[in-house]
N, C-alpha and C positions, 0 to 999 in steps of 0.2 A: 632648321635645327638638327645641330649634330648629336652622334649616338650617345656620346657622353652625359651630354647635358639632357637628352632625352630619357636616358635612365635615371637621373636625378629627379626629374620632375615628374616622370610618370611612375615611379617607385612603388607606391599606395596600390595603382590600378594593376601593375605588373604581379606583386605580390599578393592581391586580392585574385588574380585570374589562375595563377597557379596554385594558390593553396585554399580557394573556396569550397572545393567538391569535398576536401578533407581526405583526399587520395593524393600520393606522392606521384602518381603515374605522369602527371604531367611535367613535374619539374624532372624526373628522371628520363623523360624522353630528351627533353631540350639538354640535359646533360651527354646523353647518349649521342647526340648529332655534334655537340661542341667537342667532345674528346674524338669523335670521326674525323672532326677537320683540324684536330690538332691545335686548337684554342686553347684546351684544357690539357694541363699534364696529368699524368695517373695521382701525382702528390696532390694536386690541385682538386681532382675528384674526389679523394679519400678525405681532405680536408673540409668538402662541402658534406658530403654523403656520413655523417656521423651516428652510427647506431644509436638509437634510444633519445637522439633531440628531436626536438619539436621541429615539425614539416616547415614552420613559418621562420624558422631560426637558420634552417640549410638553406631556403630561397634568399634570405636577406644575405646568408655567406656568399653565395652565387654572384647577386649584384655587386656586392662589394668588390670581389674579384674581378668581374668583367669591367666595371668602371678603372679600376686600377690599371689592367691590361691596355686600356686605350681604345681610341675611335674604332679602329677595324674589328676589335673583338666585340664591342658593342653593335657594330652594325651585323656582324653574323650572330650574335646573340637574338637580335630582334627578328632576324631572318628565320632562324630555330625556332623563335617562339611562335611566329606566325605560321610555321609547317605544323606545329603540336596543335595550336589553338587559332585555328585560322578566323574563328566568329568572334575573338575578342575586340570589342568594339573600342577604337581610341588610344589603342596601344600600339607604340612604334610609328605612328604618323605624324607629321608634321608639315608645315608649310613647304619646306626645303626637302622633306622625306629621308630617307634611310637606305641609301642604296646598295648596301651590301647583299649578295645572293649565295644559297649554299650550291657547290659544285660536287657532283659525285665523284668520288675517286676511284677510278675505274682500272689504274695501273698496278701492273703485279706487285705486291710488297716483297720485299727481300727475306721477311720471317713472316711464319704462320702466328706468332705473338703480336706482330704489328697489325696484321689483317683483323684479328680480333678486336683492335681499337679501330682502325680504320672503317670496318666493315659494321661496327657494332649495333645501329639503329635496324640494319636489315637481319643482322644475325639472332637478336632478340626476338624479332615475329617470327623467325624460321624455328627457333627453339621453344616457343613458348607452349606448343601443343605435342611436344615430344622430348620433354625433360627425362622422363623414364628410360629412354632408350640412349640418349647421349650417356646418362649416368652408367648405365649397363657396359657401353663399350669402354669408358673410363675406368670401371672397376675392373674388367677382363683384361685390358691392357696393364693394369698394375698401378695405374697414377692416381686414383682414386680409392680411399679408404670407405668403410661404411659409416664412418665418423661426419668424413666429408661430404657424402650423400645426405646424411641427416640434417646437415648444417645448409645445404642446399633447399632442402624438402620441406624447412620448416612452413608448418600449415598457416602461420599468420601471413605469409606471403603470397601475392597473386602469383599466376603463373608467368607473367612478364617479369616480375622480381625475380623470382626463382631464376628465369633464364640470365638475368644480369648477375645473381651470385654465381651462377654457374661458371660464365665468362670471366667472372673475376678471380674464383680458385683456379680455374684452368689457366689464366695468366700468371698465376704465382708457382703453378708447377713445372713451367718451361715450354721450350718449343715442341717436344714430343707430345705433351699432352694437347696443345692446341692443334697439333695436326691432327690427332686422333678426331677431335669434334669436329674439325672442317672437312675431313673425310666423310664422317657420320652426316652431317647436314648435304654433302654432295650426293650421297648415295641413297639418301632417306626419300621414301616415295610420299611426297607431301600429301596429308589428307585433305581433300577437295571439299571445302565448304559449300552449302548449296548456294550463296551468294556468287562465289568466284565461279562454282560449275556453270551457272547459267550467265555469267558476265552481265549481271544484273544491276540496271541503274535505276533505283526507285524512282518514281516521278516526284517532282518537288514538293506536292501536297502532303505527299506519304511521309517524307523527311522530315517537314515541318510538323508533322504531326508525333513523328517518331521523338522530335525534340521537345516538345509541349509534356508528350507521355513521360520521357526521362525526366523532364525537370519535375514532374508532379510525384512520380515514383520516389524521386530523389527526397523530397521536402519530406513525403510520409516515412521513409525510413532511415533517415539520418540521426533521429532519437529512438531508443531504446522503447518500442510499443507495448510491450508485454509487461509483466508485473512492476517493473522499474519505472515505467512510463511517466508518472506523477514526479518523478526525480530529474526528469528530461536530462537523462543521461545519452551521452553520445553513442551511437552503436559502435564507432569506431575505437572510441576509449573502452568499451567494456565487451566487445563481443571475444568470446573464446570458443574455439573449436569444441564440438562433441566429438565423440567415437562412433565415427560410420562403417558399418558392415554390409556386405551383401547377405540377402536372407538365405541365399544358395550358393555353396562353395563353388570358387570361379578359379580355374588355374592360370588364367591371365592376368589375376591380380597381386602385383608386387607390392607389398607395404599397405598403409593406409591409404582409404580413399580420400579425397578431396572434394570439396563443393563443387567444381564442375563435372566431377566423375558421375553426380546425380542423374545429369541430363544426358552423359554422354552413352558411349556405345558399351563400355565395361560391364560386364555381369547382364548383359541381355538374355534375357530366357524365352521370350517370344519375340519376334522379328516383327510380326504382324502386329503388334499393339503399339500404342502409342504412349501410355500411362506409366508412369513410374511413381510407386507410392512408397513415402518416405515414413516409416511408423516408428513409435516410440511412447514410453509411457507419460502421462500426465504429469508436466513440470521438466519434461527430458529434453526441451529446447528447439522443438519444432518450428513452432513460429517465429522463434529469433533467428533459426537457421533459413528460414524462407526469407524473412525480411534482409539477411545479409545479402543472398542471394540477388534479391531485388537492387538493393544498393550498389552492389558492384556492377550488375548490367546497366543501371543508370549512370554509372561513372565512366563506361565504357573498358572496365577491367575485366570484366568476364562475361561468358555467355553470348560473345560477339556474332555466333553463326545465327543469331535470332534476331531480325529486325525491330520486332514489337515484342513486347512483354506485358501480360494483362494478368494483375494478380487481384484474387477474391478471396472474401474471408467467408467461410460458410455461416460463421456464427451472424455477421451481417445479413447474408442471404436469406436467413432464416425470417428476417422482419420483413422482407418483400413478399407484398400480398398479391400484386400484380401479375398477370401474364405477360411475358417479353417474348419478342423476338430475340435471334442471338447478336444482332446488330445494338438492339436497345439495351441488352445484358452488358454488352463490352463498352458502349460509350456511355451510357449513364453511370454503371458501377465502377468505371476506371477512368477514363479522360474523354471528353468531348470534344470532337474536332471541331476549329472555328469555322471551316468551310470545306465543300465538296465532301460531305460524308457519304455519299454514295459511292465515290470514286475510291476512298480510301477503303471502304468496306469490301468493295470489288478487289481491289489487291489484296486483301487479307485472305478472301475466298479463294483466289487463283494462286496464293503463294502461301499454302497451309505450312509448310514445312520452313519458313521465315518467322514463324508465329510460337511463343510460348505462352502457356496459360499456367497460372499456380493456383490451387485450392486449400486453404487453410483450414483443418479443423473438419474433414467429412464426418467426423464421429460427431459433430456437435448439430448436424442437421436435423430437423424434426422427422426426416422421413428415412427409413434405411434404404441402402441401395437396390435398385429394381432394373431389370431389363425387359419389362413388360411393356412399356409404352415405347415405342419406336419413332423417332422424328428424325426425318433427313434433312427438310427443308429449313434452311438457315434464316428464312423470312416469315416462316411460321411462329406464331405466337404460343407460349406455352408456359406451365407453371415453372420455376425457377429451378426447382430440384429436377425435373424431366429434361430440362436444358442440359444441366451438368449431367446427370447419368448417361446421356446420350452423347455427349462430348466425350466423356470416361471409355464409353465402349467403341466409339469410334463410328457410330452410326450417322453422327454429325460432325463435321469438319475433321473426316479424316486425315492424318499426316501431320494435324498440330499435336507438339510434344506437350504433354501435360504433366504437371508434378503435382500430387495429394498428398496430405499429411492427416495422419489418423493414429488414435491410439489402436494398437493390435486388436486387441479383444473385440473392437468394434468393426472389423472387417472380416467379413465371412468368404468362402470359396465361389461364391457367385460372382461378388467383385474381382477377386484375384485371377480370374480366367482372362480377365481383360488387362491384365499387367503385362508390361514389356519387362520389367523387372520391380524386386522390392527391395529397397535399402533401409537397414535398421539404424535408426539413432539410439545410442546408447549412453547418453549421458556424459558428464565429466570423467577423464581419466585421472590418476591421483595427480599428475603433472599439469591437468586442466584446471582442477580444483586450486592448485598453486599460483598458476597464471589469474584465474578470474580474481580470486581474494585480492592478489597484488595490485591488479586493475584497478578494484573497487576501490582501493583505499589509497589515496595520494600520498598520506604519512607511511611510509615504508615501516616504521617502528612498530604501527598499530598493525599493519599487514602480517608482520612477522608473529606478533602476540597471537593474533588469531589463528594463524596457520599451527604454532606451538601449542594452542590451545586444541585445535583438532587432533593433532598427533598424539596428544594425552588419552584422547576419546574417541578410540576407534570405531565405536557405535555411531558417534556423530559425524565421525571422517566417511563412514559409510554412507549414510544419508545424504552428504553432501554431494554426493556423485550426482544426484539430482539438481539440473542447474536451479529451478527455484528454490529448492533447500539452500542451496550454496547462497542464494542471493539473501535468503531472510537471515541466515547466520550472520553473514557479512553486514545487512544492514542493522541488526541487533549486537553489533560487535561489544557494545558497554554491556549490555546485559548478559551477552556470552561470558565475558571475561568476568563478572562479577559472580557466577552463578556457582561456581567451583567446580571441579574437576570432577567429571562423571554422572553430574545430574542431569544432564540432558541425553538422553537415549532413545526417545520415540520421535515419530513425526508430530504425535500430539504437541509432546513438548516444546517442537520447534514453532509450531503454530501458536500455541498458548504465549511464547515467547514475543512472536511479533504481536499479538493482540496486546499483550501489555505494553510494549515498546510504542506504538501508536495511540494508545489511550493516555500513555504518561506524558507522551512528548505534546500532546494538543492538548492536556488539561490545563486548567488555571493553576490546580494545586499540584505543583511541580514535585513537591518532596513526599508525594503518597508513597507508602510503605505499607509493608505487610500485603494482608490478603483481601483488604478492603478496596483494591482499584477495580475489581469486576463488579462488586455491588454497585459502587458509583456510577458505572457507567452501562448497567443492567439493560437499561430501556434502548440504549443504543444496540446492544447486541441482540436483543429480542426484536427490533424494527428491522434490523440488516437481516437477521436470522430469517424471519418470515419471508423477505425478500429472496434471498437464496434459495428457501425451502420450496416456496412456490413456484420457482423459477426452474428449479431440476426436474418438479414435477412435469413441467409444460415445456421442457427442453428451451427455456428461454435463458440466455446470458446476457442480453441488451435490454434494459428497462427504461421504459418512458417515464415522463413525469407523473402521469397518472399512476403508472404503476408502483412509483414510491409512495404517492399518496396513499393508496389503497394500504399498504402497508406502514404506514404511520413514519416513514422516513423524513427526518427534517433536515434543513438546511445544516444544525448542529451535526447530524449525524453524517452529514456527505464529507464536512469537513475533517471528520476523524481520518480521512485517506486511503479507506478500504476501498472504496469506488473510485472509478476514474472515468473523465466524461469520453464518449464515443460517438462520434459523426457518421450520421447514416448517409452513404455516398448517394443514393438515389433519391431521397426527400431532402438531403442537406438539413436534417434537425438532428439536435442533439440528444443521445439518451445516456445511460450510464451503465457500465459493467465493472465487476469484481476485478482487483487487480490480477489475479490468476483464477482459472477454474477451479483447482484446488482450493482457494480462497473461498471461492462460493460453497463448496462443498464443507468445510469445516464451519462456516456460519448456518448453514442448513443443519450441522450436528449439533451446533450450540442451541439452535431452537429445539431440535428433538429433545434434548437434556433437561432444558430450561423452560419450556413454556408450558400453560397451562392448558392450552388449545388444541393440542395434538391428541388424536385418537390413541386410544389403550393398543390399538394393534399396529401402530405406526412400526415400532422396534421389529415385532415379529415379520411384518411385510418387506422391512429393510434388509432382513437378514436370508429372505428367501434364496435358496442356493440356484435354484432350476432359472433359467432365461426365462422372461415374461412371455417372449414370442411362443417359446414350447407351449408354455402354460395355456396359450391362446389368449392371453390378455392384452390387453394395450399398457401404455404407461401409466397405472394406478397406483402405484408403489406408495407415492406421497398423497395424491390426489384424492384418495379414499380416505384419508385421515383426516379432512379437513369438512367443515359443514358445506352444504351444497352450495350456497352462495358463496362461497370463498374460493368455488374451484375454478382455475383459470381454463381458458378454452384450448381445447386439444385439436392436432389435426384430423381433418376429415378421413375417412377411408378404414380406420383401424391400423394404419401404418406404425410400425412400433420405431420410436427412434433409436438410432445405433448407439447413442450414448448414454441411453439409461442405464444399463447394467453396470457398466464401467463407474458412472458417477453415483451410482447407489452403491456401491462397493466402497469407492473411497469415503463416503458418508459415512457408512458403517464401520469402517475403520476408526474414523476419528469419534465417533459416537463410542467405542469400545473403550478407546484411549480417555476420552472426559471423563468416563464414569469408573475408570482405575480409582482404587483405594488412596494412590498417592496424589490424586488431586481433588478427591471430594470435599477438603476443607475449603476450597473455593467455593462451591455452592453452598455453604452451610447457610447464607443468608438470604439466596438467590431463591432456594427452591425446599419445601417442605422435605426433612430428612426420610419420612416414610415414602413419599412420591420417588426419591432418588435411590433408595432401597430396591423397591418395586422395578425400577427400570434397570437398576444393576441385575436383577434377580432374570430378568427378559433375555439381557445379552447372553447372560451364562447359559441360559437354557438353550438359546439360540445356536450358540456357538458349540455346544453339547450335541445336539441334534444334528447341527451341520455335519460336524466330524463323524460321529457315527453313520450318517448317511453314505458318506464316503468310503467306511470302513465295511458297511455290508455290501458295496458292490465290488468287494474283493472277489475274485474266482477261487476257486479251490485248486490246489496246486495238481499238476500231474504227477502222477507216483514217481517217487525219485528226485524230484525237483524241489526247488526252494520255494516257499510261499512268497509272491511277489505282488506290489501293488504300484499300479502306473498312475500316479496322480494327476489330475486334472488342475488347470488354472484357479478354478473355484476353491481347491483346497489350499493353495498357496495363498489366496485372500483369506482364509479363515485363520490361517496360520498367524499371518500379519496382525489380525483382529486380536489374537491371543497374545502375542507379544506388545500389542499396544496396551492390554490391561495390564500387565506386568504383576501377575497374581499367580503365584505357582500353585496353590490349588487348583484353580482352574484350569491351568495347563496339565496338570496330572490328571485331573478329572477327565478331562477332554481326549487326552491321549491313549488312556487306559485300555481301552479297547483295541488299540493298535497291535496287532499281534502278526507280524510280517517279516521275514528274512531280509526282504531286497525292497528298498523304495526308490521309485523310479520317477525322477522328476526332468526328464529330457524335453528340450523346447518349452518351456514354461516360463521365458523372460526372468530367470533368477539372476537377480544382480544382488550388488553388496546388502541392499536393504533387506532383499528377502533372506539373503544369508544368516543376516542378524536374527531375523526371525525364527528362522530355520532351526540355527543353532539353539535357542532358547527353549523351544518346544522338544525337541527331540532328545534333549540332555534328560527329560523326563521319562523316557522310555525304559523298559524293565529289563529288555532283552537287545543284545548288539543285533545291530542292522547294517546291510550295505547300501550305501548312498549312492544313486547314479545322479549326475547332473549334468551330463553331455550337453554341449551345444545351447550354453545358456551365456551369461556374461559377468561371471562370477569375478575374473579378475584377480589380481592380488589382495586389494582390501577385501574383497569378498572370502577369499581363502583365511584371512586374517579374522573375519567374522565367524567362520565355521569351526574355529578352535576348541571352543567351550563344549562343544558335542562330539570330538573326536575319540572321545574315552568309549563310546556307545558303538562307534562304527568298526565293522571288522573290514569294510573294503570300501573305497572312494573312486569315483570314476568321473574324471573331469575332461573329457575329451572337448576339443574347441571350445575355449573359455578365455583366453588371452592372458594366459598366467605367464609370469617371467619368473628368474631364478630366484629372485626376491620373495615371492610369493612362497615358493619351495621351499627356501631356507627357513621361513616361518613355520611352515605346516609340518616340516619333518623335525624341527625341533620340538614340537609338540607330541606329534604321534610315536617318536622313538621312546616315549614313556608309556604308551597307550598300548596294554597287554592284547587287547582284543585286535588290534590294526594289524592285517597280514596282506591286502592287498590294494594296489594303486594303478590307476590307468589315467596317462596324460597325453593322449595322440593329440595331434594339432595344437599345440601351443606355441609358446616362445621362448622355450628352454635352450640354454647353449651348456658348454663345458663347464661353465661354473657351478651348474647344480648338482654335478655329478660327485663331489666330494662330499656333499650333504647326503646321496643316497649311498656312496660307499660306508659312511660311518653308519648309518641304518642298517645296512647288510652286515656289518662287523657285530653290531650289539643285538640286534633282532634275531634270534635263532627261530622263530616260527613264522617269519614273513616268506610267503610262497608264490607272490605275482607280481612284477615290476615290468610296466608297458610305456615306453617312452617315444612310439613311434612318430615319425613326422614332425621332428622337431630340427634342432641346429646342432647336434652332437657330432665331433669329427674325433680322429684317433686319439686325441688328448682325454676327452671325455670316456671313450672306451678304456682305455688304460687306468683311468681313475675308479670306473666301476670295477674293472677286473681286481682292484687291490680288494674291494669289498667282497667281491665273490670269493676270493680265495678262501676267506675267513668263514663265508656263510654256508651252513649246514641244512638248510631248509628250502631254499628257492627253487620253484617247480616250473615256473612261466617266466621267461623273460623276451620282452618285444621291443627290437629297436629298428623296426624298418622304417625306410623313408629317412635316414640321417646320412653321413658322411665318413663313415669310420673306416671304410678303406681296407685295405689288408693288413696294415698294422694294427688297425683296432681290432680286427678280426683275431689276428693273431694273439695279442692280449687276453681277448676274451678266452679264446680256447686254451691257453695256458690256464687260467685261473677255472675253468669249467670241466677240464677234462677228466678228473677224478670225482667229479660230482655224483653221490648217490641218490639226488632227488630231481636232477632237472628232467623234465617231461617234455619242455617244449621249447623252443629258441628260434625268433626269427630275426634274419639281418635282410631282410629285402631289401632291395633299392638301396644299396650301401657304397657301389663302388667297389665291391669286393671280387678280386680277380683269382686266379688262379692258385697264388700264393696264399691267400687267405683261406681258400677251400681245403689246401693240403694241411694247413693247421687246424683246420676245424675237424677234417677227417679223424684226430685224435680224440675228439670227444665222442663220435660214432663208436670209434673203436675202444674206447674205456669206459665210456659213461652206461652203464646197464640198464639206468632209467629212462633213457632217453626216447623219445616216442617219433617226435616229427621236427624235422630242421628245415626250415624255410630261408631259400637263397634264391630266389626267383628276381629278376630284374638287376641282375648284376653282370659281371663281365668275365665269368668263368670260362675258361677253354678246357679243350681235350685232356690236357693234363692234369687239373684240377679234378674234374669228373673222376679220371681214371683213379685219382687216390679216394674220391669219397667211395666208390665202388669197392675198392679193396678193403676199406675200413669197414662196410657192410657186410663182408663177407664173415665178419669176426663178431657181428652182433645180429642176432636175428631178432632180438627185440625192438629193433627200429621199424617203424611201419612206414614211414615216407620221408623222403627227402625230395624238396621240390626245387626245381632248377629251369623252369620254364624263362625265355626270353634272356637266357645267356649268350655269349659267343660259341656257339655250335652251329654247324651245318646240318641240313636236312637229312643228309645221311648220317652224319654223327648221331644226331638226335635218335634215328630209328635202330643204330646199331646200339646205343646205349640202353634204349628199351627192352632190346631183345637180351642184354646180358643181365640185366636187374629190374625187375618188375616194381620194384618199390620207388625206383626213381621216376617223378612227375616230371615229365618234358614237354 
């Protein structure tokens, strides 16, 4: 059979093989080969690869074009197809065969741009692991701009797709750009993967097992398995990248982290360890991120240094009561080999560096991490949690890379000492929210209306940085669009919206209106609430049919949609779990608020601020509130569940919101008013006592210093509870005893949600306070949430918070009107020259502003000149910090002109700014004329002897200056010694 006829007859099989995985990788590899052979022109390629068009449409376009081009092209297409998909059965074969073969084009090409085409398949492979380096060379050589780099590195693309986009962009830039890329590849020291290092050919049975494991993981991962699982949403269609950051600052990181960076070497702090922790708040997208990694590995699109990947859910491991060996854990909980299990397991033991384990939800284990029980033998049976803990610490299977997810508050220092690094998952960025909503709604008009509604309600926009809340808002878009602007402000509001959404969409009474919808479904709420309540008390998240029966959960309750089926991989029995852990906490809170069967001590125990472990108790917070006959089984040995405190706090937050005055009409016909009022008083009392406990811990200030409070995460949780209640009198009473000059909330996981709550509470303070939020995840949306409390802030510290010019624009527009606001520190953010016009305006208007610190951002001489315009008119600034920018000599000269006659400037830092002697000579005028100046920092610049001479001469005119720092400039050792002798105030 001839090639053209074969293309027609096997069209369905070809399309299925190219598209069934859901990834475009196979199609793109075929296109790469045909481009390199000259069978496709560049115009052909662009007509096939249309951005935004469905994968199967692009594949059909290719088949149409191949058929039109004739027999030879069809033959080469089948040869390329077989190279990419050698295991595709029945495609490209016939009685007469299809004889065309591919020949490598080894001859030298006349131009570099032609080489980019003829060598495209191998170039893609060589570039996929070193995109950053190639882009850096292109930027340095002037061929690429930052916009070009961003377009290449779009996070929705795999490394191979990024490599192709880079080659496409380079081709459009011309011959010199192509030469830069080829030279980069030639000189690049290729990283040697474990497979290539050993030149290892795995046994056939291992490769067969890999194929079966990949197929199993792909089947489990192709649909969203978390909160939207019941909707059968394709992961490819809905997945949106969250913001990834390293827990420790790393100088080697340029730009945002990608998925493969999680298991890569970047950011490693302990090279002896094999475990990576991905930490993030409940609902932050940890499970979905792992699912995406699993799917990419199964498709061969990522993590290809790992031959085998074994995914585990700690939630499901909780239900494993047997003692298992490592072999049984791997094969029974992941994928059972068809044969030769011993040989495959031995291969795993012999090649640990080719294996990747992932453990989702460590915080959901019934036992907290411990390294007391050591286990080194892979064939020895032990409880599952002991196997897991020994894998993490490296006693078992040293060399296997492990990725573990958990909420941050559930991970202690004992666990962290076994980590090679920690990666923080911080939810959606503003663009991520936009992307997710548009993916969720196929109707672009609906998506636009939802996004517009979010933009007009900044509190709700802040909540949507949590992916689970973004999903709820997208799922309930009709309710959202019909509720009126500003009516949804709290997390409780959002969860009540989805509660109503599910009930009204499943109810036979479709036109249910008003507040009676809850009363109609009260029994379902109580049944599911008891299931949730009991489960949290027992660290149980997967429920058997018996559990449901015990709590009175009926088939009708299940059909409401809050539970989804969950298959136990070890026993192959089906259970049920809530759509999301936060949904379970919400139903537990509903049960506490509405049920007659909870003890009066339930709410006080729920709001206990100390950790249960510190109190010497087991997880009894809920269980003690139930009759003894209803108390579920607890894990033996008195080990405290890592998840208990976080889950208790989430539940308490919901209880606070549900008992708010604004929601009490919902409960009128569901619970006696007297009982409800009593529970409200209990919550108010608990919040007041909890806050007072924090205030009492504030140490007395040292004489001459301000009174400062360094808040703990528990304080942030109480503030969120106060915000959920939305009752000013309660917030005023709770905060009335806080009398500090400085409130420090560094490293407290403060995001937009927490900023909203913080602003609500702080605006009730009586006296101005300095607010320090360094090293959190405030971002631009968080900054906007803080605006309501700016009138009470005299200083704001936002170091390392991923803030951009847009956030600063909104912040300064507000603070310029606030009399108390006098200081700001914004080190280590993403500010550019575009923000300096706003600071310039602030400096011109606010003549009581004293401190501006913008170190380690992206300011250039243009930004310095903008600032100088404001500094000329300002008569109050004392501290100006611009270290770690790029203002150069021209920027230093502009600042010097603006500041040389200042009567208030005390401290100026231009460390590491590319300042040379010309800039130093200009700055000497500040020393000469500014009688208030005490310190000038010029370390890490390019100042030579002539610049220092100018500074020394100026210092002779000003005895008030205490020090001028000049370490690490362009001075010889002899010059340094000479200068020290001449001027003791020089720090060299």
